[in-house]
LOLUM-89340 format. One record per residue (C-alpha): x, y, z negated. Coordinates in steps of 0.02 Angstrom, whole numbers, plus 32768, in hexadecimal, padded with zeros to 4 digits. Each point is the difference from the previous one (the first is absolute). Example, Ala and Ser with C-alpha at 12.3 -4.5 7.8 and 13.67 -1.06 7.14 Angstrom:
<pts>
82677F1F7E7A
804580AC8021
</pts>
This chain:
<pts>
6A8F3CDCBE9B
7F6480137F96
7FB27F688055
809A7F977FD7
7FF980397F4A
7F497FD17FF6
80257F548048
808C7FE57F82
7F9180367F6F
7F727F8F8038
80787F6E801C
804A801B7F53
7F5580047FAF
7FCB7F62805B
80A27FA97FD0
7FE880307F49
7F4D7FC28003
80357F5F8054
808B7FE97F81
7F8780177F70
7F877F85804E
808B7F818018
803D80187F4D
7F4F7FEA7FBD
7FF47F558051
80B27FC17FFE
804D805A7F6B
7F7380257F85
807B800B7F6F
804F80968058
7F5E804D8040
7FA27FF97F5B
8075806B7F92
8020807E808B
7F5180168048
7F7F7F8B7FB6
8016802F7F49
7FF780BE8016
7F667FF0806E
7FAD7F887F85
802080747F6C
7FB58095805C
7F687F9A8037
7FE97FBD7F4F
800980AD7FB0
7F8C804F8080
7F787F7B8000
800B7FB67F50
7F62804C7FB5
7F927FE58099
80417F4E8017
7FDA7FD27F4C
7F53804B8011
7FCF7FA0809D
804B7F5F7FBA
7F92800D7F66
809080197F88
7FBE809B7FAA
7F9280157F66
7F8C80887FC4
8059807E7F90
7FE180027F45
7F8380797FB7
808C806A7FB9
8057800B80A9
7F5D802D8057
7FDB80867F7D
80AE804C8016
7FF0800380BE
7F5680557FFD
801E807B7F73
80BB80248004
80307FE680B6
7F5580428036
7FE87F788082
7F5F7FA38019
80487F73806C
80437F847F7F
80647F828065
80197F497FD2
80A47FD57FAA
807E7F8D8059
808F7FA47FA8
808880797FCD
80A67FEE805D
808B7FEF7F7F
80947FD4806D
802C7FEB80B8
80A17FA78030
80457FD080A8
80657F638020
805B7FAE8090
7F677F968027
7F6B806D7FCF
7FBA80727F7B
7FCD7FE97F4A
7F7480687FB3
7FD27FF77F47
7F4B802C7FDB
7FA880267F5C
7F517FB6800B
7F6F806A7FC0
7F7D7FB47F8E
7F8D7F938068
80837FB88077
80647F607FEC
80937FB78062
7F8B7F878059
7FA38094804D
80A08044804B
80387F53803B
7F597FE78058
801E80A08063
80B67FD9802D
7FD87FD680B6
7FA380A48018
808F80607FB0
807B7FAA8075
7FA4803D809B
7FE180AD7FB9
80B980207FDE
80457FA28095
80727F877FA3
801C7F47801C
7FB87FC47F5A
7FC5803E7F56
80117F937F66
7FBC802E7F55
80577FD17F5E
7FCB802D7F4F
809680477FA3
7FAA80207F59
7F4E80207FC3
7FB6808E8063
808F8009807F
80167FAC80A9
808980068081
7FDC800680BA
808D7FA38057
7FFA803480B7
80707FB48085
80258061809D
80217F68806D
7FFB7F427FFD
808C7FD87F85
7FE97F44801B
802D800A80B8
80BA80127FDB
80227FD57F4C
807F80687FA1
80077FE47F45
800E80957F8B
80B280247FC7
7FCF7FFE7F48
7F697FCE7F9B
7F9C80777F93
80367FF97F4A
7F5B7FB87FC2
80057F798088
80B87FD48001
80157FEF7F43
800A7F517FB9
807A7F6F7FFC
7FAD7F9D808C
7FC180778085
80257FD580B6
7FC8806A8096
7FC47F888087
7F96805E807F
7FB580A78030
7F4B802D7FDD
7F97805A8081
7FFE809C7F92
80BE800E800F
802B7FBE7F53
80647F637FDA
7FAA7F5D7FD5
80627FB27F71
7FFD7F5C7FA4
7FFC80317F49
80097F5E7F9F
7FD580567F5D
7F5580318046
7FE07F71807A
80647F677FCA
7FC17F828080
7FD2801980B6
7FB97FA38096
8036802680B3
7F9B7FBA8092
8011801080BB
7FFB7FA180A4
80997FD58067
80578099804C
7F9E80757F8E
809980457FA5
7FF37F947F65
80B77FCC800B
803380B68015
7FA5802A7F5F
805E7F757FA6
80A8803B8041
7FE380B17FC3
7FC77FBD7F58
80937F887FEA
808380808035
7FB3807E7F88
80047F827F72
80B27FCE802D
803E80AE7FD0
7FC17FFB7F4D
80317F8D7F6F
7F7D7F798011
80067F468021
7FB27FC280A3
7FB77F51800D
7FD37FC280AE
7F857F77802E
7FFE7FE080BB
7FBD7F54802C
8021801D80B9
80AE7FBA7FDD
803A80AC7FD0
7FFA804D80AE
7FC380A77FBA
805C800D7F5B
80A27F9E8013
8056809A8048
7FDF805B7F5C
80607F7B7F9E
808B80757FC2
7F7E80637F9F
7F937F6E7FC8
800F7FB37F53
7F9E7F67803B
7FBA7FBC80A3
7F8A7F6E8024
7FE77FC980B4
7F957F637FED
7F617FDC7F9D
80607F8B7F8C
808080887FD9
7F7580807FEB
7FA77F8F7F83
809E7FED7F96
802980BA800C
7F5280347FC8
800C7F8A7F6C
80A580517FCF
7FB380AE8010
7F737FCF7F8B
807E7FC27F80
806280A28014
7F5E80607FE2
7FE07F9F7F60
80B3801E7FC3
7FEA80BA801E
7F5F7FFF7F9C
80627FB37F71
807C8090800E
7F7480807FFB
7FB47FAB7F68
80A67FFC7FA5
801580BC8016
7F4B802B7FDA
7FD9805280A7
7F817FD98088
805A803C809D
80A97FE08050
802B80B98008
7FE980137F44
80927F8A7FDF
80AD80447FD6
806C8010809B
807F7F817FC0
7F817F737FF6
7F8B8034808C
7FF77F7C808B
8011803A80B3
7F598018805C
7FD87F7D8085
7F9D801880A0
7FC17F5E804E
7FED801080BC
7F8F7F788049
7FFF7FFA80BF
7F697FAA8052
7FA67FC97F62
7F937F868061
80947F89800A
7FF37FEA7F44
7F477FD58007
7FF17F918099
802B7F477FF1
80107F7C8087
7FE47F647F97
7F9E7FDF7F61
809A7FD97F97
803980B68013
7F6280447FAF
80467FEE7F50
809980678030
7F8F8083804F
7F94800B7F64
809A80187F93
8043808C806F
7F59805A8003
7FEF7FF17F43
80AE804A7FE8
7FDB80908077
7F5D80287FA7
80577FFE7F56
80878074803F
7F7F8076804B
7F9B80027F5E
808A80187F80
80AB8024804D
7FEC80BC8012
8027801F7F48
80A77FA4800F
8036805380A2
7FD87F798080
7FA080418097
7FB17FA98096
8002803480B7
7F907F86805D
7FFE800480BE
7F9C7FA18082
7F8F80048098
7F617FCC7FA4
7FDB7FE77F49
7F557FC17FCD
7FA07F737FB0
801D7F8F8097
80B67FEB7FC6
7FC07F9A7F6F
7FEA80027F44
804D80967FA9
801180738097
7F7380747FCE
803A80027F4B
80AF80328035
7FC380868077
7F9A80517F75
80A2801F7FA0
805780588092
7FCA80B47FE4
8064804C8090
7FC47FD980B1
8051802980A8
7FA57FBF809A
8049801280AF
7FA57FDB80A3
7F9F7F5D7FF0
7FAA7F8D807B
7F557FFD7FAE
7F9580647F87
7FFE7F747F80
80BB80147FE3
7FE980BB7FE3
7F777FD67F83
80757F897FA7
808080897FE8
7F98809B7FDD
7F487FD17FF8
80027FE07F45
805980A27FCE
7FE1807F808C
7F717FCD8073
800B80A48062
80B17FD38037
7FCC7F62805D
7FC78062809A
80A5805F8001
805E7F5A8008
7F9E7FB58091
8019809F8066
80BF7FFD7FF7
803B7FFC80B7
80767F728034
807C807C804D
8028804C7F56
80627F7C7F9F
8023802F7F4D
7F5C805C7FE5
7FA17FBC7F6A
7F7E802D7F80
803A80057F4B
7F867FF67F6F
7FFA7FD67F48
7F827FD37F7A
7FD180B77FE7
7FA17FFB80A6
8070807F8054
80537FD880A6
806780528088
80517FD980A8
80BB7FE57FFD
808A7FD38079
80AC7FB97FDC
809F803F8055
804C7F8B807E
80907F987FBD
80577F708057
80287F5D7FAA
80BA80228018
7FF280A77FA7
7FA47FAF7F6E
80847F787FF2
808B80828004
7FAF80627F71
7FF07F607F97
80BA7FDF801C
802A80B37FD1
7FA57FF57F5A
802C7F4B7FD8
8062803B7F67
7F5980307FAE
7FC37F4C8002
7FE57FD37F48
803A7F5C7FB4
7F647FA97FBD
80397F5A7FB2
7F567FAD8014
8003802180BB
80B37FCA801E
7FD17F57804F
7F9C805D8084
808380858029
80157FFC80BF
80A97FE38051
804180A38048
8065800880A0
80AA80527FF0
7FDF80788090
7F5B805A801C
7F9D7FF080A0
80248089807F
7F9380987FE4
7FC8808A8073
806780A37FFF
7F9080557F7F
7FC57F9A7F6C
7F76807C7FDA
7F467FFF8029
7FD6804680AB
7F59804F802A
7F827F95805C
7FEC803A80B3
7F747FD88075
</pts>
């Protein structure tokens, strides 16, 4: 009987161990809060001081501290001082630790040691963010959150505040990547075929569809990408000729809005009274190269006009609530006159997997050179993974949730009542079908699976 009991106990222990191992690989979101987080907190508390010491993140104590240790505490071994732990918080994806830096350390010192900290504490990644002068936050992830993307249920208050904030993807530190048009009015998205560029656009368009904003589509591939979003579009151009006329109208609309600002003595759209404030417009340009490339010489004049209008919008339209989302496979000087000037005005950059290093340089080389290597190492079996950067020089890996075209079309039909009536764009308002295209059972983003 005792032998049978021993066998049962051993079998139970092995089954539990096997279940934990299976959960760690297949269900990390379950394994981490139950097992990973408690173990990580104990390891962090037990090894914090020694880890900071060996990673070079300690400083010599002040003379006053050394005097107090020797004369009050009666100890001759005055130890170096590590950053002081102010707060430790667990989350569904990792752990957040707020540190108060001692004099002599800066956030860059901690960021340089992030890889050593990751191995020391046995977590998937460690990211360092400065929260305020003298304080940094260690954002640790317990597993690869980009493997199966699940967006946070709600945004932090300081991130989610604002009239035009749209969550689009998930960062590798477990936070949401958002398009905040108040901070980054214009953006450029690059990526090769099958890199997830269209998925990024779908998540962006469906996010914008749910807020009171006008959407203007320019899709010179005869509208194959954007025609399905027609119920939520205030204007749509599907040929270069239509795009040229639409851009001219947008420039006139921009000038009229500047007249409105001048009449009310303000310099920004959001300073206008609500009754006279025009609706914000987001211009979505799919495959921008189609606007630059010409087949015959007689089309060059039209091309030059379109490029001039785009550059003017990028330079001045932010103040009047007109924002640009430029998308393409490549975007450099080889497209022709004005391409580099336009790119310089697009402060937000998102670059998916590309076919050559030069394309990565076009997207991020001028604002975040360190991110170029991260782009060219994106594996082809991970569609939707991209590197996002901005003019501050910061960058991070992101991944968009999977969303089918049918789901995106269904969401645009659902929120068609939010489409604003912009008189200047009425001639370009697309014809909407009476019945929406069939959608999949759940019109919500699904996590990307490998």
